[in-house]
C-alpha positions as CSV (number, residue, x, y, z in Angstrom):
1,I,11.7,-10.1,7.9
2,R,13.8,-13.2,8.1
3,S,16.7,-13.1,10.5
4,G,15.8,-9.4,11.2
5,P,13.9,-7.5,13.8
6,T,10.4,-8.5,14.9
7,I,8.0,-5.6,14.4
8,Y,4.4,-5.4,15.8
9,H,2.2,-2.7,14.1
10,T,-1.0,-2.3,16.0
11,G,-2.9,-0.6,13.1
12,D,-6.0,1.3,14.1
13,T,-7.1,-0.6,17.1
14,D,-7.9,-0.3,20.8
15,L,-6.4,-2.2,23.7
16,F,-7.5,-5.9,23.8
17,S,-6.4,-8.7,26.1
18,D,-4.9,-10.9,23.4
19,M,-2.1,-8.4,23.0
20,A,-0.6,-10.2,26.0
21,L,-0.2,-13.3,23.8
22,V,2.2,-11.5,21.4
23,S,5.1,-11.6,23.9
24,R,4.4,-15.2,24.8
25,F,5.3,-16.3,21.3
26,H,7.5,-13.5,20.0
27,K,10.3,-11.2,21.3
28,I,9.2,-7.8,19.8
29,D,12.0,-5.5,18.9
30,L,9.8,-2.6,17.7
31,M,6.1,-1.8,18.4
32,L,4.3,0.8,16.4
33,V,1.3,1.9,18.5
34,C,-1.5,4.4,17.8
35,I,-2.0,7.2,20.5
36,G,-4.5,9.5,18.8
37,D,-7.3,8.9,21.4
38,H,-10.2,8.9,19.0
39,F,-11.0,5.9,16.8
40,T,-7.9,4.2,18.3
41,M,-6.0,4.0,21.6
42,G,-5.0,7.1,23.5
43,P,-1.8,7.5,25.4
44,D,-3.0,5.7,28.5
45,R,-4.4,2.6,26.7
46,A,-1.4,2.6,24.3
47,A,1.0,2.5,27.3
48,E,-1.0,-0.4,28.7
49,A,-0.6,-2.2,25.3
50,V,3.1,-1.6,25.5
51,K,3.1,-3.2,29.0
52,L,1.3,-6.3,27.6
53,V,3.6,-6.7,24.5
54,N,6.9,-5.7,26.2
55,P,8.8,-4.5,23.1
56,R,12.4,-3.3,23.2
57,E,11.4,-0.1,21.5
58,V,8.1,1.7,20.8
59,I,7.2,4.4,18.2
60,P,3.9,6.3,18.7
61,M,1.8,6.9,15.6
62,H,-1.6,8.1,14.4
63,Y,-1.6,11.4,16.3
64,G,-1.4,15.1,15.4
65,T,-2.7,14.8,11.9
66,F,-6.3,15.9,12.6
67,P,-7.7,18.2,15.4
68,I,-9.8,15.3,16.8
69,L,-6.6,13.2,17.4
70,T,-5.6,14.7,20.8
71,G,-3.1,12.2,22.1
72,T,0.5,13.4,22.2
73,P,3.9,11.8,22.5
74,E,4.5,13.7,25.7
75,A,1.3,12.3,27.3
76,F,2.3,8.8,26.0
77,E,5.7,9.1,27.6
78,R,4.2,10.1,30.9
79,E,1.9,7.0,30.8
80,L,4.9,4.8,29.9
81,K,6.8,6.1,33.0
82,T,3.7,5.6,35.2
83,R,3.7,1.9,34.2
84,K,7.5,1.7,34.6
85,S,7.9,0.5,31.0
86,K,11.4,-0.6,29.9
87,A,10.6,0.1,26.2
88,Q,12.7,2.8,24.7
89,L,10.5,5.5,23.3
90,R,11.3,6.8,19.8
91,V,9.3,9.8,18.6
92,M,9.9,10.3,14.9
93,K,9.4,13.2,12.6
94,I,7.4,13.0,9.4
95,G,9.6,11.7,6.7
96,Q,12.3,10.5,9.1
97,M,13.8,7.1,8.3
98,L,14.8,4.4,10.7
99,T,17.3,1.5,10.2
100,L,16.8,-1.6,12.3
101,D,19.3,-4.2,12.9
102,G,17.4,-6.6,15.2
103,S,20.1,-6.9,17.8
């Protein structure tokens, strides 16, 4: 998005050390991070990823859709607080829209 917000979408991944490089080269406005805890990061590893990337705002994703995905936004919020994250947590409802201005 030219002249707009910088978004980092983790996709279906786990925590990896190169996430720390993202914040060295980009100021991330919004990070979309998986918290499901099976096949992807859970709340604890996702919070650690947020610590590495240091976004202004974070939206948890890939949770609550199948019984095996046990991570929750509440657990993620606790993990963010444990790590003293400054990222603003935004938990969205299915179908909810978000307008970003990049400021």
